[in-house]
FIPA-583417 format. One record per residue (C-alpha): residue number from 1; x, y, z. Coordinates in steps of 0.02 Angstrom, whole numbers, m for minus. Example, Ala and Ser with C-alpha at 12.3 -4.5 7.8 and 13.67 -1.06 7.14 Angstrom:
# residues 2
+-----+--------+--------+--------+
:   n :      u :      v :      w :
+-----+--------+--------+--------+
:   1 :    615 :   m225 :    390 :
:   2 :    684 :    m53 :    357 :
+-----+--------+--------+--------+
END
This chain:
# residues 232
+-----+--------+--------+--------+
:   n :      u :      v :      w :
+-----+--------+--------+--------+
:   1 :  m1553 :   3348 :  m1888 :
:   2 :  m1497 :   3197 :  m1770 :
:   3 :  m1397 :   3320 :  m1668 :
:   4 :  m1538 :   3447 :  m1655 :
:   5 :  m1653 :   3304 :  m1602 :
:   6 :  m1543 :   3251 :  m1467 :
:   7 :  m1535 :   3077 :  m1546 :
:   8 :  m1338 :   3081 :  m1525 :
:   9 :  m1221 :   3170 :  m1431 :
:  10 :  m1171 :   3342 :  m1497 :
:  11 :   m983 :   3312 :  m1456 :
:  12 :   m950 :   3169 :  m1595 :
:  13 :  m1074 :   3233 :  m1713 :
:  14 :  m1095 :   3431 :  m1697 :
:  15 :  m1242 :   3511 :  m1797 :
:  16 :  m1212 :   3584 :  m1961 :
:  17 :  m1244 :   3755 :  m1890 :
:  18 :  m1110 :   3734 :  m1769 :
:  19 :   m982 :   3677 :  m1900 :
:  20 :  m1024 :   3820 :  m2008 :
:  21 :   m998 :   3946 :  m1854 :
:  22 :   m835 :   3861 :  m1818 :
:  23 :   m777 :   3886 :  m2006 :
:  24 :   m829 :   4063 :  m2002 :
:  25 :   m733 :   4102 :  m1837 :
:  26 :   m583 :   4033 :  m1911 :
:  27 :   m605 :   4132 :  m2063 :
:  28 :   m626 :   4289 :  m1968 :
:  29 :   m459 :   4268 :  m1872 :
:  30 :   m364 :   4236 :  m2029 :
:  31 :   m320 :   4062 :  m1982 :
:  32 :   m421 :   3978 :  m2115 :
:  33 :   m377 :   4092 :  m2278 :
:  34 :   m190 :   4053 :  m2232 :
:  35 :   m201 :   3870 :  m2219 :
:  36 :   m308 :   3865 :  m2367 :
:  37 :   m183 :   3957 :  m2477 :
:  38 :    m39 :   3853 :  m2422 :
:  39 :   m144 :   3694 :  m2452 :
:  40 :   m196 :   3753 :  m2626 :
:  41 :    m16 :   3786 :  m2665 :
:  42 :     39 :   3608 :  m2622 :
:  43 :   m101 :   3537 :  m2713 :
:  44 :    m39 :   3605 :  m2882 :
:  45 :     89 :   3460 :  m2867 :
:  46 :    m40 :   3362 :  m2963 :
:  47 :      2 :   3465 :  m3120 :
:  48 :    179 :   3415 :  m3102 :
:  49 :    127 :   3232 :  m3095 :
:  50 :     24 :   3255 :  m3251 :
:  51 :    167 :   3346 :  m3343 :
:  52 :    272 :   3172 :  m3307 :
:  53 :    130 :   3048 :  m3312 :
:  54 :     53 :   3098 :  m3481 :
:  55 :    214 :   3094 :  m3595 :
:  56 :    268 :   2935 :  m3512 :
:  57 :    102 :   2861 :  m3555 :
:  58 :    117 :   2918 :  m3727 :
:  59 :    292 :   2846 :  m3742 :
:  60 :    241 :   2678 :  m3671 :
:  61 :     87 :   2670 :  m3791 :
:  62 :    190 :   2710 :  m3940 :
:  63 :    347 :   2609 :  m3906 :
:  64 :    311 :   2430 :  m3868 :
:  65 :    489 :   2386 :  m3813 :
:  66 :    483 :   2533 :  m3690 :
:  67 :    328 :   2477 :  m3630 :
:  68 :    401 :   2301 :  m3591 :
:  69 :    549 :   2378 :  m3504 :
:  70 :    448 :   2500 :  m3390 :
:  71 :    287 :   2422 :  m3363 :
:  72 :    351 :   2296 :  m3231 :
:  73 :    424 :   2427 :  m3108 :
:  74 :    282 :   2539 :  m3135 :
:  75 :    163 :   2401 :  m3093 :
:  76 :    268 :   2363 :  m2939 :
:  77 :    264 :   2549 :  m2886 :
:  78 :     81 :   2581 :  m2919 :
:  79 :     12 :   2485 :  m2772 :
:  80 :    111 :   2575 :  m2640 :
:  81 :     22 :   2704 :  m2537 :
:  82 :    101 :   2867 :  m2546 :
:  83 :     87 :   2911 :  m2365 :
:  84 :    200 :   2754 :  m2341 :
:  85 :    337 :   2844 :  m2431 :
:  86 :    333 :   2993 :  m2321 :
:  87 :    495 :   2944 :  m2222 :
:  88 :    592 :   2909 :  m2387 :
:  89 :    536 :   3084 :  m2454 :
:  90 :    583 :   3166 :  m2298 :
:  91 :    766 :   3086 :  m2309 :
:  92 :    773 :   3147 :  m2501 :
:  93 :    678 :   3311 :  m2496 :
:  94 :    679 :   3365 :  m2315 :
:  95 :    523 :   3409 :  m2212 :
:  96 :    478 :   3571 :  m2311 :
:  97 :    364 :   3619 :  m2457 :
:  98 :    453 :   3504 :  m2578 :
:  99 :    405 :   3339 :  m2473 :
: 100 :    226 :   3385 :  m2469 :
: 101 :    220 :   3418 :  m2657 :
: 102 :    315 :   3251 :  m2683 :
: 103 :    171 :   3160 :  m2602 :
: 104 :     33 :   3243 :  m2693 :
: 105 :    122 :   3207 :  m2861 :
: 106 :    153 :   3016 :  m2813 :
: 107 :    m27 :   3006 :  m2764 :
: 108 :    m84 :   3084 :  m2936 :
: 109 :     40 :   2999 :  m3047 :
: 110 :    m37 :   2823 :  m3058 :
: 111 :   m219 :   2896 :  m3100 :
: 112 :   m160 :   3013 :  m3240 :
: 113 :    m45 :   2883 :  m3316 :
: 114 :   m161 :   2739 :  m3321 :
: 115 :   m304 :   2848 :  m3388 :
: 116 :   m196 :   2917 :  m3529 :
: 117 :   m128 :   2749 :  m3580 :
: 118 :   m291 :   2664 :  m3576 :
: 119 :   m370 :   2799 :  m3682 :
: 120 :   m220 :   2791 :  m3805 :
: 121 :   m234 :   2596 :  m3817 :
: 122 :   m418 :   2604 :  m3854 :
: 123 :   m392 :   2706 :  m4018 :
: 124 :   m444 :   2599 :  m4177 :
: 125 :   m282 :   2575 :  m4261 :
: 126 :   m378 :   2572 :  m4445 :
: 127 :   m412 :   2751 :  m4449 :
: 128 :   m241 :   2784 :  m4409 :
: 129 :   m166 :   2681 :  m4550 :
: 130 :   m291 :   2763 :  m4666 :
: 131 :   m220 :   2930 :  m4617 :
: 132 :    m45 :   2876 :  m4645 :
: 133 :    m87 :   2808 :  m4815 :
: 134 :   m168 :   2977 :  m4871 :
: 135 :     m7 :   3055 :  m4802 :
: 136 :    m94 :   3157 :  m4664 :
: 137 :     32 :   3242 :  m4537 :
: 138 :     50 :   3182 :  m4366 :
: 139 :    m58 :   3331 :  m4297 :
: 140 :   m193 :   3288 :  m4433 :
: 141 :   m198 :   3111 :  m4370 :
: 142 :   m197 :   3149 :  m4178 :
: 143 :   m326 :   3296 :  m4166 :
: 144 :   m474 :   3208 :  m4264 :
: 145 :   m430 :   3028 :  m4246 :
: 146 :   m328 :   2994 :  m4083 :
: 147 :   m394 :   3134 :  m3960 :
: 148 :   m580 :   3113 :  m3976 :
: 149 :   m555 :   2919 :  m3914 :
: 150 :   m429 :   2951 :  m3786 :
: 151 :   m489 :   3107 :  m3706 :
: 152 :   m630 :   3036 :  m3597 :
: 153 :   m510 :   2909 :  m3518 :
: 154 :   m381 :   3046 :  m3494 :
: 155 :   m517 :   3157 :  m3414 :
: 156 :   m564 :   3014 :  m3298 :
: 157 :   m386 :   3001 :  m3245 :
: 158 :   m378 :   3178 :  m3203 :
: 159 :   m539 :   3175 :  m3106 :
: 160 :   m481 :   3028 :  m2998 :
: 161 :   m318 :   3120 :  m2966 :
: 162 :   m400 :   3274 :  m2906 :
: 163 :   m475 :   3159 :  m2764 :
: 164 :   m313 :   3080 :  m2724 :
: 165 :   m240 :   3253 :  m2715 :
: 166 :   m335 :   3299 :  m2554 :
: 167 :   m319 :   3122 :  m2476 :
: 168 :   m127 :   3128 :  m2486 :
: 169 :   m115 :   3318 :  m2448 :
: 170 :   m221 :   3308 :  m2281 :
: 171 :   m135 :   3151 :  m2236 :
: 172 :     42 :   3213 :  m2253 :
: 173 :     m5 :   3380 :  m2172 :
: 174 :    m73 :   3282 :  m2026 :
: 175 :    107 :   3202 :  m2002 :
: 176 :    236 :   3328 :  m2059 :
: 177 :    158 :   3507 :  m2082 :
: 178 :    149 :   3654 :  m1967 :
: 179 :     26 :   3741 :  m2076 :
: 180 :   m119 :   3686 :  m2190 :
: 181 :   m291 :   3615 :  m2182 :
: 182 :   m218 :   3450 :  m2121 :
: 183 :   m122 :   3525 :  m1977 :
: 184 :   m272 :   3634 :  m1940 :
: 185 :   m366 :   3479 :  m1895 :
: 186 :   m243 :   3432 :  m1768 :
: 187 :   m207 :   3608 :  m1704 :
: 188 :   m388 :   3630 :  m1639 :
: 189 :   m446 :   3587 :  m1466 :
: 190 :   m507 :   3403 :  m1455 :
: 191 :   m649 :   3466 :  m1354 :
: 192 :   m718 :   3564 :  m1499 :
: 193 :   m787 :   3436 :  m1631 :
: 194 :   m869 :   3580 :  m1744 :
: 195 :   m683 :   3652 :  m1767 :
: 196 :   m613 :   3478 :  m1798 :
: 197 :   m741 :   3447 :  m1928 :
: 198 :   m726 :   3624 :  m2017 :
: 199 :   m554 :   3586 :  m2097 :
: 200 :   m585 :   3416 :  m2176 :
: 201 :   m749 :   3469 :  m2243 :
: 202 :   m681 :   3616 :  m2324 :
: 203 :   m535 :   3515 :  m2394 :
: 204 :   m668 :   3406 :  m2471 :
: 205 :   m767 :   3566 :  m2546 :
: 206 :   m611 :   3627 :  m2609 :
: 207 :   m603 :   3496 :  m2751 :
: 208 :   m721 :   3614 :  m2845 :
: 209 :   m594 :   3752 :  m2831 :
: 210 :   m443 :   3669 :  m2914 :
: 211 :   m457 :   3696 :  m3115 :
: 212 :   m490 :   3542 :  m3211 :
: 213 :   m453 :   3550 :  m3399 :
: 214 :   m622 :   3463 :  m3451 :
: 215 :   m723 :   3460 :  m3296 :
: 216 :   m890 :   3430 :  m3365 :
: 217 :   m830 :   3289 :  m3486 :
: 218 :   m875 :   3107 :  m3437 :
: 219 :   m815 :   2936 :  m3490 :
: 220 :   m971 :   2899 :  m3593 :
: 221 :   m954 :   3024 :  m3722 :
: 222 :   m835 :   2943 :  m3840 :
: 223 :   m850 :   2972 :  m4025 :
: 224 :   m926 :   2841 :  m4131 :
: 225 :   m812 :   2753 :  m4251 :
: 226 :   m909 :   2812 :  m4410 :
: 227 :   m876 :   2989 :  m4369 :
: 228 :   m690 :   2956 :  m4334 :
: 229 :   m674 :   2866 :  m4498 :
: 230 :   m753 :   3006 :  m4588 :
: 231 :   m630 :   3133 :  m4506 :
: 232 :   m493 :   3019 :  m4570 :
+-----+--------+--------+--------+
END
């Protein structure tokens, strides 16, 4: 609206119609579908991170000695920005697809790990002890007692990791890729702001495309303790 009213220059802030037209032109010439497919394949690195972070969080939640051993190095690594590790990953993995997936996995690891371990540590130990006294199997304890309490935090970690996926992916594609949505932003003409904005806006909207295990879940829908005790 501000662009159409000539309140600001059309160069730094093009109208939404121009951005949509630029995106349509990129889609028609085949550039956009190719870059989207490549970026989506790289974004699947978040599932590799989840496959490592969740079992590790379960191990640390159950084994206190292991937690005391591994928690200091994990806390040291957690604040490191994934993009700062690109030179190291290039040395270890090269400049190909593995390096981009590695950056995505590093960005997603900590949110999934923290969400899982926080959810598990919030489980009330008393229903678990009741289940053990009643000789319930491990599966019978986990499904009605542990999971209802832990799942909201786990889902929160997965949702945060989904946002980190595209931040890290577009960042690494800007630096080291020759194809992808991040590279598409640098490949377009600097005097065409509409085409420059089309790629990052599409990357932001693609967060709705990636499957999330429990997308509609929210943090606030944890079960009450009375129902958990009855399930035990």
